[in-house]
GUDO-910937 format. One record per residue: residue number from 1; x, y, z of N, C-alpha, C in turn. Coordinates in nm, 3 decimals. Example, Ala and Ser with C-alpha at 12.3 -4.5 7.8 and 13.67 -1.06 7.14 Angstrom:
BEGIN
pt k: 1 n.px: 1.319 n.py: -0.569 n.pz: 0.780 ca.px: 1.230 ca.py: -0.450 ca.pz: 0.780 c.px: 1.320 c.py: -0.330 c.pz: 0.780;
pt k: 2 n.px: 1.285 n.py: -0.225 n.pz: 0.708 ca.px: 1.367 ca.py: -0.106 ca.pz: 0.714 c.px: 1.290 c.py: 0.003 c.pz: 0.787;
END
This chain:
BEGIN
pt k: 1 n.px: 0.084 n.py: -0.118 n.pz: 0.000 ca.px: -0.003 ca.py: 0.001 ca.pz: 0.000 c.px: 0.082 c.py: 0.123 c.pz: 0.004;
pt k: 2 n.px: 0.197 n.py: 0.123 n.pz: 0.077 ca.px: 0.289 ca.py: 0.234 ca.pz: 0.085 c.px: 0.353 c.py: 0.264 c.pz: -0.053;
pt k: 3 n.px: 0.378 n.py: 0.159 n.pz: -0.129 ca.px: 0.442 ca.py: 0.175 ca.pz: -0.264 c.px: 0.344 c.py: 0.247 c.pz: -0.354;
pt k: 4 n.px: 0.215 n.py: 0.212 n.pz: -0.349 ca.px: 0.120 ca.py: 0.272 ca.pz: -0.434 c.px: 0.103 c.py: 0.420 c.pz: -0.400;
pt k: 5 n.px: 0.099 n.py: 0.451 n.pz: -0.275 ca.px: 0.088 ca.py: 0.593 ca.pz: -0.232 c.px: 0.212 c.py: 0.668 c.pz: -0.278;
pt k: 6 n.px: 0.333 n.py: 0.614 n.pz: -0.255 ca.px: 0.453 ca.py: 0.682 ca.pz: -0.295 c.px: 0.457 c.py: 0.704 c.pz: -0.445;
pt k: 7 n.px: 0.421 n.py: 0.601 n.pz: -0.525 ca.px: 0.417 ca.py: 0.617 ca.pz: -0.670 c.px: 0.319 c.py: 0.725 c.pz: -0.714;
pt k: 8 n.px: 0.200 n.py: 0.724 n.pz: -0.648 ca.px: 0.099 ca.py: 0.828 ca.pz: -0.683 c.px: 0.152 c.py: 0.966 c.pz: -0.647;
pt k: 9 n.px: 0.216 n.py: 0.980 n.pz: -0.531 ca.px: 0.268 ca.py: 1.107 ca.pz: -0.489 c.px: 0.379 c.py: 1.156 c.pz: -0.583;
pt k: 10 n.px: 0.468 n.py: 1.061 n.pz: -0.623 ca.px: 0.573 ca.py: 1.097 ca.pz: -0.718 c.px: 0.517 c.py: 1.141 c.pz: -0.851;
pt k: 11 n.px: 0.411 n.py: 1.076 n.pz: -0.897 ca.px: 0.353 ca.py: 1.107 ca.pz: -1.027 c.px: 0.285 c.py: 1.251 c.pz: -1.019;
pt k: 12 n.px: 0.220 n.py: 1.277 n.pz: -0.910 ca.px: 0.157 ca.py: 1.407 ca.pz: -0.890 c.px: 0.262 c.py: 1.516 c.pz: -0.887;
pt k: 13 n.px: 0.368 n.py: 1.497 n.pz: -0.810 ca.px: 0.475 ca.py: 1.595 ca.pz: -0.806 c.px: 0.544 c.py: 1.619 c.pz: -0.938;
pt k: 14 n.px: 0.564 n.py: 1.512 n.pz: -1.015 ca.px: 0.626 ca.py: 1.521 ca.pz: -1.150 c.px: 0.531 c.py: 1.606 c.pz: -1.243;
pt k: 15 n.px: 0.406 n.py: 1.573 n.pz: -1.240 ca.px: 0.306 ca.py: 1.650 ca.pz: -1.324 c.px: 0.304 c.py: 1.796 c.pz: -1.280;
pt k: 16 n.px: 0.300 n.py: 1.824 n.pz: -1.155 ca.px: 0.298 ca.py: 1.959 ca.pz: -1.102 c.px: 0.423 c.py: 2.035 c.pz: -1.142;
pt k: 17 n.px: 0.538 n.py: 1.970 n.pz: -1.124 ca.px: 0.664 ca.py: 2.039 ca.pz: -1.158 c.px: 0.677 c.py: 2.065 c.pz: -1.306;
pt k: 18 n.px: 0.625 n.py: 1.974 n.pz: -1.393 ca.px: 0.629 ca.py: 1.994 ca.pz: -1.538 c.px: 0.535 c.py: 2.110 c.pz: -1.574;
pt k: 19 n.px: 0.421 n.py: 2.115 n.pz: -1.517 ca.px: 0.322 ca.py: 2.228 ca.pz: -1.551 c.px: 0.381 c.py: 2.357 c.pz: -1.500;
pt k: 20 n.px: 0.446 n.py: 2.355 n.pz: -1.387 ca.px: 0.502 ca.py: 2.481 ca.pz: -1.332 c.px: 0.613 c.py: 2.534 c.pz: -1.415;
pt k: 21 n.px: 0.700 n.py: 2.442 n.pz: -1.465 ca.px: 0.813 ca.py: 2.489 ca.pz: -1.540 c.px: 0.764 c.py: 2.544 c.pz: -1.674;
pt k: 22 n.px: 0.660 n.py: 2.486 n.pz: -1.733 ca.px: 0.601 ca.py: 2.534 ca.pz: -1.860 c.px: 0.546 c.py: 2.674 c.pz: -1.842;
pt k: 23 n.px: 0.482 n.py: 2.701 n.pz: -1.726 ca.px: 0.416 ca.py: 2.825 ca.pz: -1.705 c.px: 0.512 c.py: 2.945 c.pz: -1.684;
pt k: 24 n.px: 0.639 n.py: 2.908 n.pz: -1.662 ca.px: 0.740 ca.py: 3.015 ca.pz: -1.641 c.px: 0.827 c.py: 3.040 c.pz: -1.764;
pt k: 25 n.px: 0.784 n.py: 2.985 n.pz: -1.876 ca.px: 0.858 ca.py: 3.008 ca.pz: -1.998 c.px: 0.857 c.py: 3.150 c.pz: -2.035;
pt k: 26 n.px: 0.976 n.py: 3.201 n.pz: -2.086 ca.px: 0.983 ca.py: 3.339 ca.pz: -2.124 c.px: 0.903 c.py: 3.362 c.pz: -2.251;
pt k: 27 n.px: 0.847 n.py: 3.482 n.pz: -2.266 ca.px: 0.759 ca.py: 3.508 ca.pz: -2.386 c.px: 0.789 c.py: 3.648 c.pz: -2.438;
pt k: 28 n.px: 0.783 n.py: 3.662 n.pz: -2.565 ca.px: 0.796 ca.py: 3.788 ca.pz: -2.638 c.px: 0.680 c.py: 3.803 c.pz: -2.733;
pt k: 29 n.px: 0.616 n.py: 3.915 n.pz: -2.726 ca.px: 0.500 ca.py: 3.943 ca.pz: -2.816 c.px: 0.544 c.py: 4.040 c.pz: -2.925;
pt k: 30 n.px: 0.512 n.py: 4.005 n.pz: -3.045 ca.px: 0.550 ca.py: 4.088 ca.pz: -3.162 c.px: 0.423 c.py: 4.118 c.pz: -3.246;
pt k: 31 n.px: 0.411 n.py: 4.239 n.pz: -3.293 ca.px: 0.308 ca.py: 4.276 ca.pz: -3.387 c.px: 0.375 c.py: 4.297 c.pz: -3.520;
pt k: 32 n.px: 0.322 n.py: 4.222 n.pz: -3.624 ca.px: 0.385 ca.py: 4.226 ca.pz: -3.755 c.px: 0.283 c.py: 4.271 c.pz: -3.858;
pt k: 33 n.px: 0.325 n.py: 4.369 n.pz: -3.939 ca.px: 0.237 ca.py: 4.418 ca.pz: -4.049 c.px: 0.300 c.py: 4.381 c.pz: -4.180;
pt k: 34 n.px: 0.231 n.py: 4.293 n.pz: -4.258 ca.px: 0.279 ca.py: 4.258 ca.pz: -4.392 c.px: 0.259 c.py: 4.375 c.pz: -4.486;
pt k: 35 n.px: 0.153 n.py: 4.455 n.pz: -4.463 ca.px: 0.125 ca.py: 4.570 ca.pz: -4.551 c.px: 0.234 c.py: 4.672 c.pz: -4.538;
pt k: 36 n.px: 0.262 n.py: 4.718 n.pz: -4.416 ca.px: 0.361 ca.py: 4.817 ca.pz: -4.390 c.px: 0.501 c.py: 4.765 c.pz: -4.382;
pt k: 37 n.px: 0.510 n.py: 4.629 n.pz: -4.381 ca.px: 0.639 ca.py: 4.556 ca.pz: -4.365 c.px: 0.720 c.py: 4.608 c.pz: -4.247;
pt k: 38 n.px: 0.661 n.py: 4.595 n.pz: -4.134 ca.px: 0.736 ca.py: 4.634 ca.pz: -4.010 c.px: 0.699 c.py: 4.536 c.pz: -3.896;
pt k: 39 n.px: 0.780 n.py: 4.545 n.pz: -3.792 ca.px: 0.761 ca.py: 4.455 ca.pz: -3.677 c.px: 0.791 c.py: 4.538 c.pz: -3.551;
pt k: 40 n.px: 0.716 n.py: 4.516 n.pz: -3.447 ca.px: 0.740 ca.py: 4.590 ca.pz: -3.321 c.px: 0.715 c.py: 4.498 c.pz: -3.204;
pt k: 41 n.px: 0.791 n.py: 4.512 n.pz: -3.097 ca.px: 0.776 ca.py: 4.433 ca.pz: -2.977 c.px: 0.676 c.py: 4.511 c.pz: -2.890;
pt k: 42 n.px: 0.582 n.py: 4.438 n.pz: -2.835 ca.px: 0.474 ca.py: 4.495 ca.pz: -2.754 c.px: 0.456 c.py: 4.426 c.pz: -2.618;
pt k: 43 n.px: 0.388 n.py: 4.489 n.pz: -2.525 ca.px: 0.365 ca.py: 4.434 ca.pz: -2.396 c.px: 0.244 c.py: 4.343 c.pz: -2.385;
pt k: 44 n.px: 0.139 n.py: 4.372 n.pz: -2.471 ca.px: 0.021 ca.py: 4.290 ca.pz: -2.469 c.px: -0.042 c.py: 4.280 c.pz: -2.610;
pt k: 45 n.px: -0.126 n.py: 4.181 n.pz: -2.627 ca.px: -0.185 ca.py: 4.162 ca.pz: -2.762 c.px: -0.276 c.py: 4.277 c.pz: -2.800;
pt k: 46 n.px: -0.323 n.py: 4.351 n.pz: -2.708 ca.px: -0.409 ca.py: 4.465 ca.pz: -2.738 c.px: -0.333 c.py: 4.583 c.pz: -2.801;
pt k: 47 n.px: -0.203 n.py: 4.575 n.pz: -2.792 ca.px: -0.122 ca.py: 4.683 ca.pz: -2.849 c.px: -0.104 c.py: 4.673 c.pz: -3.003;
pt k: 48 n.px: -0.143 n.py: 4.561 n.pz: -3.063 ca.px: -0.131 ca.py: 4.542 ca.pz: -3.206 c.px: -0.242 c.py: 4.629 c.pz: -3.278;
pt k: 49 n.px: -0.202 n.py: 4.685 n.pz: -3.392 ca.px: -0.296 ca.py: 4.761 ca.pz: -3.471 c.px: -0.388 c.py: 4.669 c.pz: -3.550;
pt k: 50 n.px: -0.487 n.py: 4.723 n.pz: -3.610 ca.px: -0.588 ca.py: 4.639 ca.pz: -3.682 c.px: -0.526 c.py: 4.552 c.pz: -3.794;
pt k: 51 n.px: -0.427 n.py: 4.609 n.pz: -3.869 ca.px: -0.368 ca.py: 4.543 ca.pz: -3.985 c.px: -0.249 c.py: 4.457 c.pz: -3.943;
pt k: 52 n.px: -0.217 n.py: 4.449 n.pz: -3.812 ca.px: -0.103 ca.py: 4.372 ca.pz: -3.767 c.px: -0.143 c.py: 4.236 c.pz: -3.711;
pt k: 53 n.px: -0.056 n.py: 4.142 n.pz: -3.724 ca.px: -0.071 ca.py: 4.006 ca.pz: -3.677 c.px: 0.013 c.py: 3.983 c.pz: -3.553;
pt k: 54 n.px: -0.046 n.py: 3.937 n.pz: -3.446 ca.px: 0.026 ca.py: 3.908 ca.pz: -3.323 c.px: 0.104 c.py: 3.775 c.pz: -3.339;
pt k: 55 n.px: 0.232 n.py: 3.779 n.pz: -3.309 ca.px: 0.316 ca.py: 3.661 ca.pz: -3.304 c.px: 0.375 c.py: 3.647 c.pz: -3.166;
pt k: 56 n.px: 0.360 n.py: 3.530 n.pz: -3.103 ca.px: 0.415 ca.py: 3.503 ca.pz: -2.974 c.px: 0.530 c.py: 3.409 c.pz: -2.984;
pt k: 57 n.px: 0.644 n.py: 3.450 n.pz: -2.928 ca.px: 0.762 ca.py: 3.364 ca.pz: -2.923 c.px: 0.774 c.py: 3.326 c.pz: -2.773;
pt k: 58 n.px: 0.797 n.py: 3.197 n.pz: -2.747 ca.px: 0.811 ca.py: 3.153 ca.pz: -2.608 c.px: 0.915 c.py: 3.046 c.pz: -2.597;
pt k: 59 n.px: 0.980 n.py: 3.039 n.pz: -2.480 ca.px: 1.080 ca.py: 2.942 ca.pz: -2.458 c.px: 1.190 c.py: 2.996 c.pz: -2.368;
pt k: 60 n.px: 1.283 n.py: 2.919 n.pz: -2.339 ca.px: 1.398 ca.py: 2.962 ca.pz: -2.256 c.px: 1.499 c.py: 3.050 c.pz: -2.336;
pt k: 61 n.px: 1.561 n.py: 3.141 n.pz: -2.270 ca.px: 1.661 ca.py: 3.223 ca.pz: -2.333 c.px: 1.613 c.py: 3.346 c.pz: -2.404;
pt k: 62 n.px: 1.485 n.py: 3.379 n.pz: -2.392 ca.px: 1.435 ca.py: 3.500 ca.pz: -2.459 c.px: 1.461 c.py: 3.629 c.pz: -2.386;
pt k: 63 n.px: 1.482 n.py: 3.623 n.pz: -2.251 ca.px: 1.497 ca.py: 3.743 ca.pz: -2.172 c.px: 1.603 c.py: 3.832 c.pz: -2.229;
pt k: 64 n.px: 1.715 n.py: 3.776 n.pz: -2.273 ca.px: 1.820 ca.py: 3.859 ca.pz: -2.329 c.px: 1.788 c.py: 3.928 c.pz: -2.458;
pt k: 65 n.px: 1.694 n.py: 3.872 n.pz: -2.532 ca.px: 1.654 ca.py: 3.927 ca.pz: -2.661 c.px: 1.565 c.py: 4.050 c.pz: -2.648;
pt k: 66 n.px: 1.507 n.py: 4.073 n.pz: -2.530 ca.px: 1.417 ca.py: 4.186 ca.pz: -2.516 c.px: 1.491 c.py: 4.317 c.pz: -2.530;
pt k: 67 n.px: 1.621 n.py: 4.323 n.pz: -2.512 ca.px: 1.700 ca.py: 4.444 ca.pz: -2.533 c.px: 1.747 c.py: 4.460 c.pz: -2.674;
pt k: 68 n.px: 1.719 n.py: 4.365 n.pz: -2.760 ca.px: 1.761 ca.py: 4.368 ca.pz: -2.899 c.px: 1.650 c.py: 4.422 c.pz: -2.988;
pt k: 69 n.px: 1.683 n.py: 4.463 n.pz: -3.110 ca.px: 1.583 ca.py: 4.509 ca.pz: -3.204 c.px: 1.523 c.py: 4.393 c.pz: -3.280;
pt k: 70 n.px: 1.389 n.py: 4.384 n.pz: -3.273 ca.px: 1.323 ca.py: 4.271 ca.pz: -3.359 c.px: 1.328 c.py: 4.316 c.pz: -3.503;
pt k: 71 n.px: 1.352 n.py: 4.225 n.pz: -3.591 ca.px: 1.357 ca.py: 4.252 ca.pz: -3.736 c.px: 1.275 c.py: 4.148 c.pz: -3.809;
pt k: 72 n.px: 1.232 n.py: 4.183 n.pz: -3.930 ca.px: 1.162 ca.py: 4.090 ca.pz: -4.013 c.px: 1.205 c.py: 4.107 c.pz: -4.157;
pt k: 73 n.px: 1.220 n.py: 3.997 n.pz: -4.225 ca.px: 1.241 ca.py: 3.994 ca.pz: -4.369 c.px: 1.112 c.py: 3.955 c.pz: -4.435;
pt k: 74 n.px: 1.072 n.py: 4.034 n.pz: -4.536 ca.px: 0.950 ca.py: 4.007 ca.pz: -4.610 c.px: 0.986 c.py: 3.968 c.pz: -4.754;
pt k: 75 n.px: 0.958 n.py: 3.853 n.pz: -4.799 ca.px: 0.997 ca.py: 3.799 ca.pz: -4.927 c.px: 0.877 c.py: 3.752 c.pz: -5.003;
pt k: 76 n.px: 0.879 n.py: 3.761 n.pz: -5.135 ca.px: 0.769 ca.py: 3.703 ca.pz: -5.211 c.px: 0.763 c.py: 3.554 c.pz: -5.196;
pt k: 77 n.px: 0.643 n.py: 3.501 n.pz: -5.184 ca.px: 0.621 ca.py: 3.356 ca.pz: -5.172 c.px: 0.555 c.py: 3.312 c.pz: -5.305;
pt k: 78 n.px: 0.622 n.py: 3.229 n.pz: -5.382 ca.px: 0.584 ca.py: 3.196 ca.pz: -5.515 c.px: 0.481 c.py: 3.086 c.pz: -5.529;
pt k: 79 n.px: 0.459 n.py: 3.006 n.pz: -5.420 ca.px: 0.367 ca.py: 2.894 ca.pz: -5.425 c.px: 0.225 c.py: 2.925 c.pz: -5.402;
pt k: 80 n.px: 0.178 n.py: 3.035 n.pz: -5.461 ca.px: 0.043 ca.py: 3.084 ca.pz: -5.446 c.px: -0.023 c.py: 3.112 c.pz: -5.581;
pt k: 81 n.px: -0.154 n.py: 3.101 n.pz: -5.587 ca.px: -0.225 ca.py: 3.142 ca.pz: -5.709 c.px: -0.223 c.py: 3.297 c.pz: -5.723;
pt k: 82 n.px: -0.227 n.py: 3.361 n.pz: -5.612 ca.px: -0.227 ca.py: 3.507 ca.pz: -5.611 c.px: -0.094 c.py: 3.557 c.pz: -5.562;
pt k: 83 n.px: -0.099 n.py: 3.654 n.pz: -5.472 ca.px: 0.020 ca.py: 3.711 ca.pz: -5.408 c.px: 0.052 c.py: 3.639 c.pz: -5.280;
pt k: 84 n.px: 0.176 n.py: 3.615 n.pz: -5.250 ca.px: 0.214 ca.py: 3.548 ca.pz: -5.128 c.px: 0.337 c.py: 3.616 c.pz: -5.064;
pt k: 85 n.px: 0.351 n.py: 3.601 n.pz: -4.934 ca.px: 0.460 ca.py: 3.664 ca.pz: -4.862 c.px: 0.515 c.py: 3.559 c.pz: -4.764;
pt k: 86 n.px: 0.647 n.py: 3.550 n.pz: -4.755 ca.px: 0.716 ca.py: 3.478 ca.pz: -4.651 c.px: 0.774 c.py: 3.580 c.pz: -4.558;
pt k: 87 n.px: 0.741 n.py: 3.565 n.pz: -4.429 ca.px: 0.792 ca.py: 3.656 ca.pz: -4.329 c.px: 0.887 c.py: 3.578 c.pz: -4.233;
pt k: 88 n.px: 1.013 n.py: 3.626 n.pz: -4.226 ca.px: 1.110 ca.py: 3.567 ca.pz: -4.130 c.px: 1.131 c.py: 3.665 c.pz: -4.021;
pt k: 89 n.px: 1.122 n.py: 3.620 n.pz: -3.896 ca.px: 1.145 ca.py: 3.709 ca.pz: -3.781 c.px: 1.255 c.py: 3.666 c.pz: -3.694;
pt k: 90 n.px: 1.313 n.py: 3.761 n.pz: -3.625 ca.px: 1.425 ca.py: 3.731 ca.pz: -3.534 c.px: 1.472 c.py: 3.858 c.pz: -3.468;
pt k: 91 n.px: 1.593 n.py: 3.855 n.pz: -3.412 ca.px: 1.647 ca.py: 3.970 ca.pz: -3.343 c.px: 1.794 c.py: 3.993 c.pz: -3.396;
pt k: 92 n.px: 1.819 n.py: 4.121 n.pz: -3.408 ca.px: 1.949 ca.py: 4.166 ca.pz: -3.459 c.px: 2.060 c.py: 4.147 c.pz: -3.353;
pt k: 93 n.px: 2.107 n.py: 4.026 n.pz: -3.342 ca.px: 2.203 ca.py: 3.992 ca.pz: -3.236 c.px: 2.339 c.py: 4.054 c.pz: -3.251;
pt k: 94 n.px: 2.383 n.py: 4.075 n.pz: -3.378 ca.px: 2.512 ca.py: 4.134 ca.pz: -3.403 c.px: 2.506 c.py: 4.288 c.pz: -3.427;
pt k: 95 n.px: 2.389 n.py: 4.346 n.pz: -3.424 ca.px: 2.375 ca.py: 4.490 ca.pz: -3.434 c.px: 2.404 c.py: 4.550 c.pz: -3.568;
pt k: 96 n.px: 2.397 n.py: 4.468 n.pz: -3.678 ca.px: 2.435 ca.py: 4.521 ca.pz: -3.814 c.px: 2.312 c.py: 4.583 c.pz: -3.883;
pt k: 97 n.px: 2.193 n.py: 4.581 n.pz: -3.819 ca.px: 2.073 ca.py: 4.642 ca.pz: -3.880 c.px: 2.004 c.py: 4.558 c.pz: -3.978;
pt k: 98 n.px: 2.048 n.py: 4.428 n.pz: -3.998 ca.px: 1.974 ca.py: 4.338 ca.pz: -4.086 c.px: 1.958 c.py: 4.201 c.pz: -4.016;
pt k: 99 n.px: 1.855 n.py: 4.127 n.pz: -4.063 ca.px: 1.824 ca.py: 3.993 ca.pz: -4.008 c.px: 1.910 c.py: 3.893 c.pz: -4.091;
pt k: 100 n.px: 2.010 n.py: 3.840 n.pz: -4.029 ca.px: 2.097 ca.py: 3.742 ca.pz: -4.096 c.px: 2.037 c.py: 3.604 c.pz: -4.072;
pt k: 101 n.px: 2.084 n.py: 3.506 n.pz: -4.156 ca.px: 2.029 ca.py: 3.372 ca.pz: -4.153 c.px: 2.031 c.py: 3.309 c.pz: -4.016;
pt k: 102 n.px: 2.142 n.py: 3.327 n.pz: -3.943 ca.px: 2.159 ca.py: 3.272 ca.pz: -3.809 c.px: 2.071 c.py: 3.336 c.pz: -3.703;
pt k: 103 n.px: 2.010 n.py: 3.451 n.pz: -3.734 ca.px: 1.928 ca.py: 3.524 ca.pz: -3.637 c.px: 1.778 c.py: 3.494 c.pz: -3.652;
pt k: 104 n.px: 1.742 n.py: 3.424 n.pz: -3.757 ca.px: 1.599 ca.py: 3.393 ca.pz: -3.783 c.px: 1.550 c.py: 3.296 c.pz: -3.684;
pt k: 105 n.px: 1.443 n.py: 3.334 n.pz: -3.610 ca.px: 1.380 ca.py: 3.242 ca.pz: -3.511 c.px: 1.255 c.py: 3.180 c.pz: -3.558;
pt k: 106 n.px: 1.188 n.py: 3.237 n.pz: -3.655 ca.px: 1.063 ca.py: 3.186 ca.pz: -3.707 c.px: 1.040 c.py: 3.236 c.pz: -3.847;
pt k: 107 n.px: 0.973 n.py: 3.153 n.pz: -3.926 ca.px: 0.933 ca.py: 3.193 ca.pz: -4.063 c.px: 0.800 c.py: 3.135 c.pz: -4.095;
pt k: 108 n.px: 0.716 n.py: 3.218 n.pz: -4.163 ca.px: 0.587 ca.py: 3.173 ca.pz: -4.205 c.px: 0.555 c.py: 3.230 c.pz: -4.338;
pt k: 109 n.px: 0.483 n.py: 3.152 n.pz: -4.419 ca.px: 0.438 ca.py: 3.194 ca.pz: -4.552 c.px: 0.287 c.py: 3.191 c.pz: -4.556;
pt k: 110 n.px: 0.232 n.py: 3.290 n.pz: -4.631 ca.px: 0.090 ca.py: 3.291 ca.pz: -4.650 c.px: 0.057 c.py: 3.345 c.pz: -4.787;
pt k: 111 n.px: -0.059 n.py: 3.304 n.pz: -4.839 ca.px: -0.109 ca.py: 3.348 ca.pz: -4.966 c.px: -0.229 c.py: 3.443 c.pz: -4.953;
pt k: 112 n.px: -0.227 n.py: 3.539 n.pz: -5.039 ca.px: -0.340 ca.py: 3.632 ca.pz: -5.046 c.px: -0.429 c.py: 3.591 c.pz: -5.169;
pt k: 113 n.px: -0.555 n.py: 3.608 n.pz: -5.167 ca.px: -0.639 ca.py: 3.565 ca.pz: -5.277 c.px: -0.600 c.py: 3.652 c.pz: -5.404;
pt k: 114 n.px: -0.617 n.py: 3.576 n.pz: -5.515 ca.px: -0.590 ca.py: 3.637 ca.pz: -5.647 c.px: -0.704 c.py: 3.738 c.pz: -5.674;
pt k: 115 n.px: -0.668 n.py: 3.860 n.pz: -5.705 ca.px: -0.769 ca.py: 3.964 ca.pz: -5.737 c.px: -0.778 c.py: 3.978 c.pz: -5.887;
pt k: 116 n.px: -0.893 n.py: 3.959 n.pz: -5.941 ca.px: -0.913 ca.py: 3.971 ca.pz: -6.086 c.px: -0.971 c.py: 4.108 c.pz: -6.118;
pt k: 117 n.px: -0.929 n.py: 4.159 n.pz: -6.232 ca.px: -0.975 ca.py: 4.289 ca.pz: -6.273 c.px: -1.125 c.py: 4.283 c.pz: -6.316;
pt k: 118 n.px: -1.200 n.py: 4.387 n.pz: -6.286 ca.px: -1.341 ca.py: 4.392 ca.pz: -6.317 c.px: -1.354 c.py: 4.404 c.pz: -6.469;
pt k: 119 n.px: -1.450 n.py: 4.327 n.pz: -6.521 ca.px: -1.468 ca.py: 4.332 ca.pz: -6.666 c.px: -1.571 c.py: 4.432 c.pz: -6.708;
END
């Protein structure tokens, strides 16, 4: 009976410690505008403008990045019927003013609908 109680207690402590460590993950919120092609770090999701998309980065080691400049590369995405954009985001770790390949933390591509001319 003692073994069952100890195993149960150990399982509960493991689950609690796993959940607690996940809840303390560092997080950075970014608002990205494909239209204006800019990126800004914000304190809350309410700080994003109407045409901006909220992107959340989370994990260990992000606290040091909060003092760096967030950057985004906006490139054409060719695998679309209409217009598409690939957005790469990261932080300017070397301070050269551009987002280098080793600084990219996330990338996403999206397609916009094809707009046909009115006949």
